[in-house]
C-alpha positions, 0 to 999 in steps of 0.5 A, a space after each residue: 075655768 083653770 086659773 092658769 088658763 085665765 091668766 094666759 088669756 088675760 095676758 094675751 088680751 092686755 097685750 092686744 089692747 096695748 098694741 091697739 093703743 100703740 098702732 092707733 098712736 102711729 096713725 093706723 085706723 082701728 075702728 072698734 076692737 081688733 085682736 092683734 097678736 104680734 103683728 108687724 106694720 113697719 111704715 105708712 101707718 096712716 094707709 091702713 084701716 082695720 074695722 073691728 071686730 077682727 083678728 090678726 094672728 101672730 106674725 102677720 105683716 101689713 106692708 104699705 109702700 109708695 106715696 101715702 094714701 088713705 085706705 090703701 089697705 083695708 080689712 073689714 069687720 069680722 075678718 080673721 088673718 091667720 099666722 105669718 100672712 103678708 099683705 104688700 100694698 102699693 095701690 089698694 088691697 081690700 079684704 071684705 067682711 067675715 073673710 078667713 085667710 089661712 097661714 102663710 098667705 101672700 097678697 100683693 097689688 104690684 110687681 116689678 116691670 121686667 122689660 129686657 135690657 134693663 135691670 129688674 131692680 131699676 124698673 118701675 112697679 106695676 100696680 093694680 088694686 086687689 079686692 077680696 069680697 065678703 065671706 071668702 076663705 083663702 087656704 094656707 100658703 095661697 098667693 093672690 097677685 095684682 089686679 085680682 078680684 075675688 067674689 064673695 063666698 069664694 073659696 081659694 085652695 091651699 097653695 093656690 096662686 091666684 092670677 085672675 078674677 075669681 067669680 062669686 061662690 067659686 072654688 079655685 085651686 092650683 098653680 095657676 088657680 083654676 075653678 074646680 067647682 061652685 060653692 052653694 051660696 048662703 044668704 048673708 
């Protein structure tokens, strides 16, 4: 192995381990080793559980709002969250085992009320849990909105906006996302 490559990998590994220690001290439940690049967890640290092994790449944001709640945001083992993806949880978001989530995705479990005659900023949040099954692939720039369940083995195309449930093994694309095919299921 090239010595420079070795030193670079060592540097990244040590920084990741120090982030594990730091976020554990703040209250994030990291179960096992989680590879953490420069991620942002601005508040409500105790609302987050990440099962290792898992990897969160550069610029990932784990944002939890509202009253504290154990396991408000759960990322299961084997998950890989790519660069600049944001999770925005008020109620509950769960990512299943062995999922791959592409760069620049946005996953949220809430939005604002929008009744006429009242400022949107003064209306309450409307929340519904989001569940992503095991071995799901979500392409770059996809958006998953409140109340959605994505079944295991599903594929979400790049830049799709998922507004409704996705059956297990389905391939969804577009705005709003719609099914275009079924994925052949593999035994886990």
